[in-house]
C-alpha positions in Angstrom: 99.0 43.5 -30.3 95.8 41.6 -29.7 97.1 38.1 -29.3 100.2 38.3 -27.0 98.5 36.9 -23.9 98.1 33.4 -25.5 101.6 32.9 -24.0 100.1 33.5 -20.6 97.0 31.2 -20.2 98.5 29.6 -17.1 99.3 32.7 -15.2 95.9 33.0 -13.7 94.9 36.2 -15.6 91.2 35.1 -15.6 88.9 33.2 -17.9 87.4 36.3 -19.5 90.7 37.6 -20.6 91.9 34.1 -21.7 88.7 33.7 -23.8 89.3 37.0 -25.5 92.9 36.2 -26.5 92.0 32.7 -27.4 89.4 34.1 -29.9 91.8 36.7 -31.4 94.5 34.0 -31.8 92.1 31.9 -33.8 91.1 34.8 -35.9 94.6 35.7 -37.0 95.2 32.2 -38.2 92.6 32.8 -41.0 94.8 34.9 -43.3 97.6 32.4 -43.1 95.2 29.6 -44.0 93.9 31.5 -46.9 97.4 32.3 -48.2 98.6 28.7 -47.8 95.4 27.3 -49.4 95.8 29.7 -52.3 99.4 28.5 -52.9 98.3 24.9 -52.8 95.4 25.5 -55.2 97.7 27.4 -57.6 99.6 24.2 -58.2 96.5 22.4 -59.4 96.6 21.8 -63.2 100.1 23.4 -63.5 102.9 21.9 -65.5 105.4 21.9 -62.7 109.1 21.6 -63.4 110.8 20.0 -60.4 114.0 22.1 -60.4 116.0 22.5 -57.2 114.5 25.9 -56.4 111.0 24.4 -57.0 111.7 21.5 -54.6 112.5 23.9 -51.8 109.5 26.0 -52.6 107.2 23.0 -52.6 108.6 21.6 -49.4 108.0 25.0 -47.7 104.2 24.5 -48.1 103.6 21.3 -46.0 106.3 22.3 -43.5 104.7 25.7 -42.9 101.3 24.0 -42.8 102.4 21.6 -40.1 103.8 24.5 -38.1 100.6 26.4 -38.3 98.2 23.6 -37.6 100.1 22.4 -34.6 99.9 25.9 -33.2 96.1 25.8 -33.0 96.0 23.7 -29.8 98.4 26.1 -28.2 96.1 29.0 -28.9 93.1 27.3 -27.2 93.0 27.6 -23.4 92.0 24.0 -22.7 94.7 22.0 -24.5 97.3 24.6 -23.6 97.0 23.6 -19.9 98.7 20.3 -20.9 100.9 21.5 -23.7 102.2 24.7 -22.2 106.0 24.9 -21.7 106.5 21.4 -23.2 108.5 20.1 -26.2 105.3 20.4 -28.2 105.8 24.2 -28.2 109.4 23.8 -29.5 108.3 21.4 -32.3 105.5 23.8 -33.4 107.6 26.9 -33.3 110.5 25.4 -35.2 108.3 23.9 -37.9 107.4 27.5 -38.7 110.7 29.3 -38.3 113.1 26.5 -39.4 111.7 24.5 -42.4 109.0 27.1 -43.0 111.5 29.9 -43.6 114.9 28.3 -44.2 113.6 26.1 -47.0 112.1 29.1 -48.7 115.3 31.0 -48.3 117.4 28.2 -49.8 115.0 28.0 -52.7 115.5 31.7 -53.3 119.3 31.4 -53.3 119.2 28.6 -55.9 116.7 30.5 -58.0 118.5 33.9 -58.0 122.1 32.6 -58.1 122.2 32.5 -62.0 120.9 36.1 -62.2 123.5 37.4 -59.8 126.5 35.4 -61.1 125.7 34.3 -64.6 126.3 30.7 -63.5 124.1 27.9 -62.3 124.6 25.9 -59.1 125.2 22.2 -59.6 121.8 20.5 -59.8 122.9 17.1 -58.3 124.5 18.7 -55.3 121.4 20.9 -54.9 119.1 17.8 -54.9 121.3 16.0 -52.3 121.2 19.2 -50.2 117.4 19.4 -50.5 116.5 15.8 -49.8 119.0 15.4 -47.0 117.8 18.7 -45.3 114.1 17.9 -45.8 114.4 14.5 -44.2 116.7 15.6 -41.4 114.5 18.5 -40.5 111.6 16.2 -39.9 113.7 13.8 -37.9 114.7 16.7 -35.7 111.4 18.3 -35.0 108.7 15.6 -35.4 109.7 13.7 -32.3 109.3 16.8 -30.3 105.5 16.6 -30.7 105.6 13.0 -29.2 107.7 14.2 -26.3 105.5 17.3 -25.7 102.3 15.3 -25.8 103.7 13.0 -23.1 104.4 16.1 -20.9 108.1 16.5 -21.3 109.1 20.0 -20.2 111.3 22.3 -22.2 114.4 24.0 -21.0 115.8 21.0 -19.0 119.5 21.1 -18.7 119.8 17.3 -18.8 117.3 16.7 -21.5 114.7 15.4 -19.0 116.9 12.7 -17.5 115.9 13.7 -13.9 112.2 14.1 -14.8 110.8 10.8 -13.8 107.5 10.9 -15.8 109.4 11.4 -19.1 111.7 8.4 -19.1 109.8 6.6 -21.8 110.3 9.4 -24.3 114.0 10.2 -23.6 115.0 7.8 -26.4 113.8 10.4 -28.9 116.5 12.7 -27.7 119.0 10.5 -29.5 116.9 10.5 -32.7 116.7 14.3 -32.6 120.5 14.6 -32.1 121.2 12.3 -35.0 118.8 14.3 -37.2 120.5 17.6 -36.1 124.0 16.2 -37.0 122.7 15.0 -40.3 121.1 18.4 -41.0 124.4 20.1 -40.4 126.2 17.6 -42.6 124.0 18.2 -45.6 124.6 21.9 -45.4 128.2 21.2 -46.5 126.9 20.2 -49.9 125.3 23.6 -50.2 128.4 25.5 -49.0 130.6 23.7 -51.4 128.1 24.1 -54.2 127.7 27.8 -53.6 131.3 28.8 -53.6 132.4 26.5 -56.3 129.6 27.6 -58.6 130.7 31.3 -58.4 133.6 30.6 -60.7 133.1 27.1 -62.0 129.3 26.7 -62.4 127.6 26.1 -65.7 127.2 29.4 -67.6 123.7 30.3 -68.3 121.8 32.9 -70.3 119.5 35.7 -69.1 116.5 33.3 -68.5 117.7 29.8 -67.3 114.4 29.1 -65.6 112.2 30.0 -68.5 110.5 32.7 -66.3 108.2 35.3 -67.7 108.8 38.4 -65.6 110.8 41.4 -66.6 113.9 40.9 -64.5 114.8 37.7 -66.5 115.1 39.9 -69.6 118.2 41.6 -68.1 121.6 40.0 -68.7 123.1 37.6 -66.2 124.8 39.1 -64.2 123.1 42.4 -64.8 125.2 45.4 -65.9 125.0 48.8 -64.2 121.4 49.9 -64.4 120.2 46.3 -64.8 119.2 46.5 -68.5 121.5 46.9 -71.5 118.7 48.7 -73.3 115.5 50.1 -71.8 113.0 47.2 -71.6 109.7 47.1 -73.4 106.7 45.4 -71.8 104.2 43.8 -74.1 102.1 41.7 -71.7 101.4 40.8 -68.1 103.9 39.0 -65.9 102.4 35.5 -65.9 101.7 34.5 -69.5 102.0 30.7 -69.5 100.3 28.3 -72.0 98.9 31.1 -74.1 96.6 29.8 -76.8 98.2 29.9 -80.2 101.7 30.6 -78.9 104.6 28.6 -80.2 106.1 27.8 -76.7 104.8 27.3 -73.2 105.7 30.7 -71.9 105.9 34.3 -73.1 108.2 36.9 -71.5 107.0 40.4 -70.8 109.6 41.8 -73.1 108.8 39.6 -76.1 106.8 41.0 -79.0 103.4 39.4 -79.7 103.7 36.1 -81.6 101.5 35.4 -84.6 98.8 33.1 -83.7 98.5 29.7 -85.3 95.8 29.1 -87.9 94.0 26.7 -85.6 93.8 29.4 -82.9 92.4 31.9 -85.4 89.6 29.5 -86.3 
C-alpha cells in the first residue's frame, strides 16, 4: 500500500513523491533482512544433517538473499533511471520467486513425503535433482543481471537482436536458453522419483528425519484423526543436544530420560 510507486519512478510523478516511495521501499526491506539474518545465524554451531530436504532449504537462503539485495538498487530513484525496464529487473524478480520459493517448496515435498505416504523418496535421485536445479537456476538468471546492467530492455520479441546497443550481450541469451532446458531436464528426476516412490520407495517409520515436533509422533501415513492414541507432550518442540540425554534429540511425546551421573554432578 505504501510502496507501489517504486514501479513508477520514470513516469514524471515528481521528486517529492519519488523520495517518499523510495524511503518506504527501503524500510520494508528491513523485516526481510532480519528474518534472513536470523535463519543464517540459527545455523551457526548446529550439527547439520545434509539430507535432500536440508539441501533445498539451505539453497533457499542465498538465492532469496541475492533476490532481495539486487532489489535495493531498483528501489532507489537514481539507479532505477538506468535499470528500469531492463533484464536486471527480470533477474531480480525471478531470484525471489523462482529459486527463492520453488527451492523451498521442493524441500517441503521431500520432507513431508514420508509422513504422507509412509515411504521415502530416493536420496540419490533427490540429490541429482537438487544440484542440477540449483546450478541451472543460476545459469538462467545470473546472466540477466549482466544484460540489464548493459541496458538491454525487457519484453523484446527478438531477444534484443534489433537493439543495436545490446549486441555485445546477446550471447548470454544462448547461455540462458541452455540453462532453462537443463532446468527442465532435471525436473524429470523429481517427477520419476515422486511417482515411483509412492509405491516402491523405502518404507520408513514415524520419524525418519529424527525430528522433535509432535506431528512426527503420528504414524506414517497418519490414520484418521492423525494419532493412534492421544499424544502426550512432555517438553518443548526443539529439544536438541539436551545435557544428560542419551541421544541428540528428544521428541515432544517422549517421557523424560534419566540424566547421566556426570550431568547430575
